[in-house]
N, C-alpha and C positions, 0 to 999 in steps of 0.2 A: 608352237607350244604357248599355252597361256599360263600366266602367273598372277596370283592374287596376293598383294602385299598389304598387310595390316601395319599401318604406319603410326607409331606413337612418337612422343617427343624424344628423339634420339639424334645421334650425330650424323648419320650417313644416309638419311632417307632419299634426298635428291640424287646422290651419287650412285646408290645401288639401283634405283629406278632407271636412271640413264644408262647404266652398264647393261642391265637386262635388255633394255630396248635396243641398244646397239648390237647385242648378240642375237637379235631377231625375235625375241619373245614379245608376245602381246601382254602388256602390263596393265592391270587394274589396281588402283590404290583405294583403300578404305581407311579413313582417319579414325583413330581410336586413342585410348590412353593406357598407360601401364596398369592403372587400377582396374580398368575394364578387362584387360587381358588376364588379370589374375582372378577374376570373378567367375562364379558358376555360370552366369548368364552368357558369357562369351561363347559357350559351346553351341547353343542354339543359334546365335548370331552368325557364327562361321558356317554352320550348315545351311542357313538361309541364304547367305551371300554366295555360297558355292553353287546353289541352284541358279542364282542370277547370272554369275560370271562364268560358270563352267570351267574352272581352272584345272590345269594339270598339276600345278604346284601351289602350295600356300607358303608364304614367307613372313618371318618376323626377325628383327634384330632382337637378340636374347631369346632364351628358351622359356616357353610358358606351358606348364603341364596341362592346363585346361584346353589350350589349343591343340595339344597333342592328342588328348582324349577325343576331341571332336573330329580331328582328321582321321584317326584310327577308325572311328565309327563309320565314316563314309568312304574309307579307302582312298583318302587324298594324301599325296606325298607332302610332308611338312619339312621345310628347310628353315633352319634357324642358325644364325651366326652370332655367337656369344662374345660380346666385347666387355661385359662386366666381369670383374674378378674381385672377391670370390663370387662364384655363380652357384648359390645354394640350390637353385631350381634343378640343377643336374643330379641332385641326390633323390629326386622323385622317382618312384617306381615306374613312371611312364616312359622314362628314357629308353627302355628296351623295346618299345613298340616298333614293329617293322616298317611303319610308314615314316619314321623319323630319319632325318639327315641333319645331324647337329655338328656344327663346326666351332672349334674353340681356338683361341689365338695363342695359348700358352702350351708348349709341347709337354710340360710337366703335367698339366691337367689331362691332356690326351692320354699320356702314358698311365696315369693313375687309373682311369676307367678302362683302358685297353687291357691292362694287366689283370683286371678283374672280370674280363670276358665281355665287356660292353662294346659291341661292334657298331653301334649307331652313332658314335662320336668320332669325328675326324679332326685332324689338326689343320688349321688354316689361319695363317697370320693376317693381321689387319692390313688395310690398304689406304690409298689416298687417290683423289682425282686431280692430278696435276694440271690437266687442261683447264678445268674450272678455275683453279687457283691462278694459273698464268693469265687468264682473261681478267681476273680481279686485280692482279698486280700490275698489269701493263700500264694502266693509267698512272699509278703511283710512280713508276720508274720514269715515265715520260715527263711527269711534272717535276720530279727532282732534277732531272738532267736539264730541262728548260730553264729552271731557276738557278742553275749552277750550284745546287746544294748537294751535300753528301747524301747518298742513298740511305746510309745507316742512321738510325735514330737512337739506338741504345747499344751499350757495350755488352751487358749480360742481361738476359731476360729469363724469367721463369713464369710459366703459365700453368696453374693447377691449384688444387685444393691444398690447404695446410692441415686439414683434418682437425681444425680448431673450431669450425663453424657449427657442426652438428654431428651426431652419432659418435661422440667421443665417450664411448661406454666405459673405457678404463677409468676415467676421472670420476665416474659415478660410484665406483666401488669403494667400500671401506674394508680393506683386507687386514687380516692378522699380520703381526710383524714377520712371522716366518714366511707366510705366503707372499707377502709383498717383497721381501728380500729375495725369495726364490725366483719370482717372476721377473724382478728387476735384473737378476743375474742372467736369466734366459734372454732377456731383451738385449742386454749389453753384448752377450755372446753372438746373437744373431746379427747385430750391427757390423760385426767384423767378417761376416760370411756373405759372399755372393754366389749364386748358382745352386743354393740349397736352402730350404727353410726348415729349421730345426725346432721351431716353437712347438708345433703340435706333438712332435715326437717326445718332447721333454715334459709335457704336462701330465703329471701323475693324477690318479683318481682323487687323492686327498687334496691336491692343489685345486683341481677343478671343482670339487665339492665345496671348498671354502669360497671360491669365486662365485659359485652358483648362489650361495647364501646372500651375497650382495647384489647379484645381477642374475635373476632366474631366466636365463635364455633357454628356450626349448626348441627342438626341431619342429618344423612345420608338419602338419598332418599329412601323412602319406610320404614323408621323406625319411631317409635313413642316415643322414649325417649325424655324427657324434657330437656330444657336448665339447669334447676336446677340439674338434674342428671349428665349432662356432666360436669358442673363446679364443682360439689361436688366430682365426682369420678376421673376425669382426671386432675383436677387442684388442688383442695384443699387437697384431701386425699393423693395425691402424695407428696405434700409439707409437710404435717404433717409427713408422713413416712420418708422423707428426714431428717427432723429435729430430729425425734426420733432416727433414726439410727446414725446420726452424734453425737448426745448428748450422747447416750448410749456408743458408742465406745470411745468417748473422756473420759468419766468417768471411764470406764474399763481400758483404757490405762494408767491412772494415778496410778493404783494400781497393774495391772497385765500385763503379756506379752500377747499381742493380735495379732493374725495373721488374716489379712484381705484379702479376695479374691473378687475383684470387678472390673467391667469394667472401672471404673475411676481410672486407674493405677497411675495417677499423684497426687491423693488426699493424702495429708500428714495429719496424725492424730498422735499427740504425744503419744508414747507408743504402737502404732500399726505398724506392719510391713506390708506394702501393697505389695502383690505379684501380683497384677493385676488379670485379669479374670482366672478362672479355668475351664478346660474342664469338662463338665457335666458327660460324659460317663466314662472317664478314671481317671480323677484326683479327682473329688469330693468324691467318695467313700473312697479313701485313706485319704483325709483330715478328713472326718467325723470319720473314724475308729481310726485315730492316734491323735486326739485331745481329751484332757481330758474333755473339755466342748465345745459343739457346740451350738451356739446362734441362736435363731430365733426371729426376730422382724417383725411381719406380716405387709404386705401392708394394709393400713387402709381401703381400699375398700373391703377387705375380712372381713366380719362381724363375722361369726361363723366358717367358714371352716378351716380345717387343711391344711396349705400350703404343696405343694409337697416337699419342703425342709425338712420338719419334717419327712415325711415317708422315705426319702432318708437317713437322719441321723440315725433313728432307724433301718432301714433296712441294714445299714452298721455296726451295733453293736455299734453305738456311743451314748454318753450321750447327751440328749437334754434338754436345758434350754430355755424355750419359754415364751413369753407373754401369757396371758390367751386367749384361744379361746374355745367357748362353745362346739364345735363338738368333741373336745378331750374327753370330759366326756362321750360321747356315747360309746367309745371303749377302753379308756385307764384310768388307775388309777394314779392320781397325787401322786408324791413321791414314787411310786412303779415302774411305767413304764417310766415316764418322770417327769420333775419338771417345774412348771410355777411360774412366778413372777407377781406382781401386781403394779409395778412401778420401777423406776430406783434404789431407795434405796434398795428395796427388791431384785432386780437383783444383785446388788453389794454384798449384804449380802449372798445370796445363792451361788454366784460364789466363794466367799471366803470360805464358809463352804465346798462345794463339792471339791474344789481343795485340801483341807486338810483332806478329808475323802475318801480315795481311795476305800476302800472296799464297802462303801455305794454307791458311784458313779458307780462303776463297776457292782454292783448287780442290780441297776436300769437300766443301759444300757442293761444288759443281759435279764432282764424281758421285756423291750420294744422290743428287738429283737425277743424274743420268741412270743410275741403277734403278731408281724408283720408276722412271718412265719405261724402262725396258722390261720390268718384271713384277711391279708391285702396285698396279693400279686396280681400281674396282673391276675393270673389264677382265684383267688377268684372274682375279679371284672368282668372278662369275663363271669363267670357263673352267676353272679348277673345281668349283662346286659341281657343275654339271657333268664333268668327266669322272669325278670320284664316285658318282652314284649311278 
């Protein structure tokens, strides 16, 4: 079987290619960009490349409606694995094409479309390539042992965006007193809830209309998402996540040494050392493996799903302390494979406990890594993709 991958600047290009090859597929890769995949011109390019490579499957990370149109026209099966959230492209009318095989990592997203009769979207959690990471880390461990040094370089690390760098749409709005108070109330209520997202449900027409005056967001042409969805996911949930991450890091920084790796390299948080952005492929596995505690604070538009960061942490042999996400309980055991917290006070308490209980922390990290190798590699996901279709 032949597969044609259009590879743009994303996180898992090398790993997914290797997994398909190990499953016996003949893989061809064409380099492209996200902008090109969103353009009209991509339709003819895909058709031309299909004649050259004669693939049975066309693949991209994330779903692109123009690619779906091209594949439908020539009867080519289109596989896409969506790791972005929110994924506004899933609201395109093209998702119903019978040539589509779309995989999403949040069970809530899958249920949303499945309950509306969309059968081309399946649930598939993210994955990691622990073999590649082990090769990368082996030199670090050997060097540390040879030098008689502690393998750990940090007590607590957080790798991720603070949502202060760009796309902070909420701060652009000039809302009326009533709307601002209402939205702030919704945000504070959402911060107390894990396992459900109430923001979109609570946005009334009057509130959305007032927000629209300050920030005229419109659905893309050919899409059916609502204004409520756009304001909830792209504006309010990002702002909630920004505030949660800044608050958590500020509280942790008062009691512990925290290493921060984020695109906003100029952001100063007392007690946190900001190292700027970290390279996903080379640097983040080292950070995860050599931090005593790796923190996950999930983007609020991800309702149930396990963020990619969590698989990368456990796949690097790191200890994971995460907010509650329902999909964890499908595959992992709390306090055995990872640890979750249900609020900032609980987060602080558990960070303090596991920093002072090395044996327990390292045993949990080892169990999480074992589960990853047994069932959550890219090869496992490739097999699941091919079996589900």
